[in-house]
Residue, then its C-alpha position, 0 to 999 in steps of 0.5 A: m619150613e614144612i616137614d616132609w613126614a614121608a621122607c622123615g619116615k623113610r629116614i627112620k626106617q633106613a636108620r632102624e634097618s641099618a641098626e638091624l632092628s625089627q619094628e618090634e625091637f625098635a618099638e620096645m626100645i622107645s616105649l611105643a606100640s610096634n604098629s605106630i612104628g610102621r605108621i611113622e615110617r610110612g608118614e601116616q603118623h607124626p611122632s612127638v618131639r619126645t618120640l623123635w628124641k627117643m628115636a634119634h637116641a636109639l638109632n645113634t643119630s640126630i633129630d636134625y637127620l631124621l627130620d630133614g636129612v642133615d647130619s653133620p659130622q660135628t653133630n655126631e661128635v657132639l652127640l657122642h660126647l653128650r651121651q658119654i657125659g650123660s651116662q656119668l651125670a646119671e650117677c650124680t646127686p642134685k648137688q653134684l649136678e649143679y656143681v658140674s653144670q657151673i664148671l661146664l658153663r665157666a669152661l664154655l665161657l672160656r672156650d676161646d682162651l682154651e683154644n689158644y692154650n693148645 
């Protein structure tokens, strides 16, 4: 699959403008030079995966949407939950993170049973 970088740049620009962010504000949020934002939005520069992740996070969307315009409601819901969980996990010790990780993995293994529980 070829990535249409010009279309990706247009989606980034639309999302940035929808968030009412200038290129300078957006660049500062994701630790990138503001002139790089313009080049990315015009499709002249290809962002790294890390930069795409930062952009998607800052713009409250998914990398899928930025790259190919596909953004399902389920993806948005998952992102919302992950951000809520992530903010709580940021305050955990490594031992607590391991414990929470084990609990989540067990819950995911049992998710079919959890659906029948309701």
